[in-house]
C-alpha positions in Angstrom: 39.8 -77.4 22.1 41.1 -73.5 22.8 39.5 -71.1 19.8 41.5 -68.5 18.6 37.9 -66.3 18.0 34.6 -66.8 20.1 31.9 -65.4 18.4 28.8 -64.4 20.2 25.3 -64.1 17.7 25.2 -65.5 14.0 23.6 -62.5 12.8 25.2 -60.8 9.4 28.2 -59.1 12.1 28.8 -62.2 13.9 28.7 -64.1 10.1 31.2 -61.6 8.6 33.6 -61.3 11.5 33.2 -65.7 11.0 34.2 -65.5 7.3 37.0 -63.0 7.8 38.5 -64.8 11.3 38.2 -67.6 8.9 39.6 -66.6 6.6 42.9 -65.4 8.4 43.3 -69.1 9.3 41.9 -68.7 13.1 40.3 -71.4 14.2 36.3 -69.3 14.9 33.1 -70.4 16.3 30.4 -68.5 16.5 27.3 -69.7 19.7 24.0 -68.1 18.2 21.0 -69.2 20.9 18.1 -68.5 18.9 18.1 -69.1 14.7 20.8 -67.8 11.9 20.4 -64.7 10.7 20.2 -62.3 12.9 16.9 -60.0 12.9 18.7 -59.7 8.6 16.8 -63.3 8.4 12.9 -61.7 9.4 13.1 -58.8 6.8 11.4 -60.4 3.4 13.1 -57.9 1.4 16.6 -56.1 0.8 16.5 -53.4 -1.7 19.8 -51.2 0.2 22.5 -53.7 0.3 25.5 -52.8 -2.1 25.6 -54.7 -5.2 21.6 -56.8 -4.9 19.0 -54.6 -6.4 16.5 -57.4 -3.8 16.4 -60.1 -1.6 14.9 -61.3 0.7 17.2 -61.3 4.3 16.7 -64.7 5.1 18.5 -65.7 1.6 21.3 -63.4 1.8 22.3 -64.6 5.7 21.9 -68.1 4.9 24.0 -67.3 1.7 26.5 -65.8 4.7 26.7 -69.2 6.9 27.3 -70.9 4.1 30.3 -69.2 3.1 31.3 -69.7 6.8 30.6 -73.6 6.6 33.3 -73.6 3.8 35.6 -71.5 5.7 35.5 -74.4 8.2 33.7 -72.3 11.0 32.3 -74.0 13.8 28.8 -73.2 14.6 27.3 -74.0 18.4 23.4 -73.5 18.2 22.4 -73.6 22.5 21.5 -71.6 25.4 24.2 -69.1 26.9 24.4 -69.9 31.0 27.5 -67.9 31.7 30.5 -65.8 30.0 33.9 -65.6 31.8 35.7 -62.3 29.6 38.5 -62.0 32.2 41.6 -64.3 31.8 44.0 -64.3 28.7 40.9 -68.0 28.2 37.6 -66.5 27.8 34.7 -69.2 28.6 31.2 -69.8 27.1 29.0 -71.7 29.1 25.6 -73.6 27.9 23.2 -75.6 28.6 23.8 -78.7 26.2 27.4 -78.5 25.5 30.9 -78.3 26.6 32.6 -75.2 28.3 33.6 -73.0 24.8 37.4 -71.6 26.0 38.8 -69.0 22.9 41.4 -67.0 23.0 39.3 -64.0 22.6 36.1 -62.5 21.0 33.5 -60.5 19.6 30.3 -59.3 20.8 27.8 -58.8 18.0 24.6 -60.3 19.4 23.2 -57.6 18.2 20.0 -55.6 19.3 15.9 -55.7 18.4 13.6 -53.6 17.6 10.9 -52.7 21.2 7.7 -53.9 20.2 4.4 -52.5 20.8 2.9 -55.5 22.3 -0.2 -55.7 20.0 -1.8 -59.2 18.9 -1.1 -59.4 15.1 2.5 -57.6 15.8 4.0 -60.5 14.4 2.1 -61.8 12.3 2.6 -58.6 9.8 5.7 -58.4 10.0 6.5 -57.2 5.8 2.8 -56.5 5.8 2.5 -53.2 7.3 4.8 -53.3 10.4 8.2 -52.3 10.1 10.6 -51.4 12.4 13.0 -49.8 10.5 12.1 -47.0 7.7 15.5 -47.2 5.6 15.4 -49.9 5.1 10.8 -49.9 4.5 10.6 -46.5 3.4 10.6 -47.2 0.1 7.9 -49.9 -0.4 5.1 -47.1 0.5 5.6 -44.9 -2.7 2.6 -43.0 -2.6 0.8 -43.9 0.4 -0.1 -43.6 3.9 1.7 -44.2 6.7 1.9 -44.2 11.0 5.8 -43.5 12.8 4.8 -44.6 16.7 7.3 -42.6 18.3 8.4 -38.9 19.7 12.3 -39.6 20.0 14.9 -39.6 17.8 14.7 -42.4 15.7 11.5 -41.9 15.4 11.5 -38.0 14.4 14.3 -39.0 11.7 11.8 -41.9 10.7 8.5 -39.8 9.7 10.8 -37.0 7.9 12.3 -39.7 5.4 9.4 -41.6 5.0 7.8 -37.9 3.3 10.5 -39.0 0.3 7.9 -41.8 -0.1 4.5 -41.3 1.1 2.0 -39.2 0.5 0.9 -38.6 4.2 2.2 -39.3 7.8 1.4 -39.5 11.2 3.4 -39.3 14.2 1.7 -40.9 17.0 3.2 -40.1 20.9 1.4 -40.9 23.5 3.2 -37.3 25.6 2.6 -34.1 24.1 5.4 -32.7 23.1 8.5 -34.7 21.2 11.5 -36.1 23.5 13.7 -35.6 20.6 15.3 -32.4 20.6 17.6 -29.4 17.8 16.7 -29.0 13.7 15.4 -32.4 13.0 12.3 -30.8 16.0 12.3 -28.3 14.2 11.7 -29.4 10.4 9.1 -31.9 11.9 7.3 -29.7 13.4 7.1 -27.2 10.5 6.3 -30.5 7.9 3.2 -31.8 6.7 3.8 -34.9 8.9 0.9 -34.6 11.5 1.3 -35.6 14.8 -1.1 -37.3 16.9 -0.4 -36.3 20.1 -1.4 -38.1 24.2 -2.0 -40.8 21.7 -1.0 -44.5 21.3 -2.1 -47.2 19.6 -3.9 -50.1 21.1 -4.8 -52.1 17.6 -3.3 -53.2 14.2 -6.9 -54.0 11.9 -5.6 -56.4 9.2 -7.1 -58.6 6.6 -3.8 -60.0 5.1 -2.2 -56.8 5.7 -2.6 -54.0 8.1 -5.2 -51.9 7.2 -5.9 -49.1 10.0 -5.2 -48.8 13.7 -7.3 -47.8 16.4 -5.5 -45.1 18.7 -6.1 -44.3 21.8 -6.4 -40.5 23.6 -5.8 -40.1 27.3 -6.6 -36.8 27.8 -9.6 -36.8 26.3 -10.0 -40.8 26.7 -11.7 -41.5 22.7 -10.6 -43.9 20.7 -10.5 -43.3 16.9 -9.2 -45.8 13.9 -7.0 -43.9 11.3 -6.9 -45.7 7.8 -2.9 -46.7 7.1 -0.9 -48.7 4.7 1.9 -49.2 7.2 2.9 -49.1 10.7 6.6 -47.9 11.9 7.6 -48.5 15.0 10.0 -46.5 16.2 10.0 -46.7 20.4 13.1 -47.8 21.4 15.8 -51.1 20.6 17.2 -53.2 23.5 20.3 -54.9 23.6 20.7 -58.2 24.5 24.0 -57.0 25.6 23.0 -58.5 29.5 24.8 -61.7 29.5 28.3 -59.7 28.5 30.4 -57.6 31.7 32.4 -55.3 29.6 31.6 -51.4 29.7 27.7 -50.0 28.8 26.5 -46.8 28.0 22.9 -45.4 29.7 20.6 -47.8 27.7 23.0 -51.2 27.2 24.6 -50.8 24.0 28.4 -52.0 24.8 31.0 -49.2 24.7 34.0 -49.6 22.1 37.2 -47.9 20.6 35.3 -46.3 17.3 38.4 -47.7 14.8 39.2 -50.9 16.1 36.1 -52.2 18.2 38.3 -52.9 20.7 35.9 -53.0 24.5 37.5 -52.2 27.8 38.7 -55.8 28.3 41.9 -57.4 26.5 40.8 -59.2 24.3 37.6 -58.8 23.8 35.7 -57.0 21.0 32.1 -56.0 20.0 30.2 -55.8 16.6 26.8 -54.8 14.8 24.1 -53.1 16.6 25.0 -54.7 20.0 27.9 -50.7 19.8 26.7 -47.5 20.9 26.8 -46.5 17.3 24.7 -43.8 15.4 23.7 -45.8 11.9 22.4 -49.7 12.5 22.1 -51.3 8.9 23.1 -54.7 7.7 25.9 -52.6 5.3 27.9 -51.8 8.8 27.3 -54.5 10.5 29.1 -56.7 7.4 31.5 -53.7 7.7 31.8 -53.8 12.1 32.5 -57.6 11.3 35.4 -57.2 9.1 37.0 -54.6 10.9 36.5 -56.6 14.2 38.1 -59.9 12.3 40.9 -57.7 11.5 41.8 -56.5 15.4 41.6 -59.5 16.6 44.3 -61.7 13.4 46.6 -58.5 14.6 46.3 -58.9 18.2 46.5 -62.4 18.3 49.6 -61.7 16.5 51.5 -59.4 18.6 50.8 -62.0 21.6 
């Protein structure tokens, strides 16, 4: 069988693309090499999705999966070995299934936050560790938090957290910010307390995060800072290595901003995988809807 559309990734972007494609009458398959739902599915509490006061990420993405299944989307859970995007028929080779072929492709395999690589980091997700200030900042009203990083995202996160927290630290391994411009200037004149030339070396917790141990490479001293939350902003890693399309220097896929087309005919990208300014569930679902609509238009014009 040759599908109308092959979607890589079962996160919010891919699932939304699946819903819209299937409802438009397109034969649709979603290939996912991990658990469905993407990063959103492991977010304990989502409070900024329009129309829903509060919902667990797993519940929200499971609803999307159910909708896909209702409209007849095929799901394939398998390791992807090779992807061929050139030509009129796109091909996905997996470890345990036959080749999957389609007329069009939507790449929605997402990106994942770069971690610190510390013990208990995964266990403390949602219990003091976060990779998204705009997602979780509201949980830390009147509390003490720290941000790790020195780039644009770290600076923006620290300034955003000032709206909620009583105290915000910014921990950076260098002696000056990598971020430039107005936001960096605002941070340096704000109540955010920078801790320079330092890195987090331990997460101290019982049931939840209680403090962090940091090491200063200039004076070779280790100190412990009590915090309720630690926001990690040391970059993201796009899951784009399998796809031979145009990317920026960080590996994010470059698309036309209006149509989400890549540089290859019949191939589109949606969600966190593509070059964009804001990566949130709501922007991912928007991308998924746009990409599937553009697939429908593309197929209609063939």
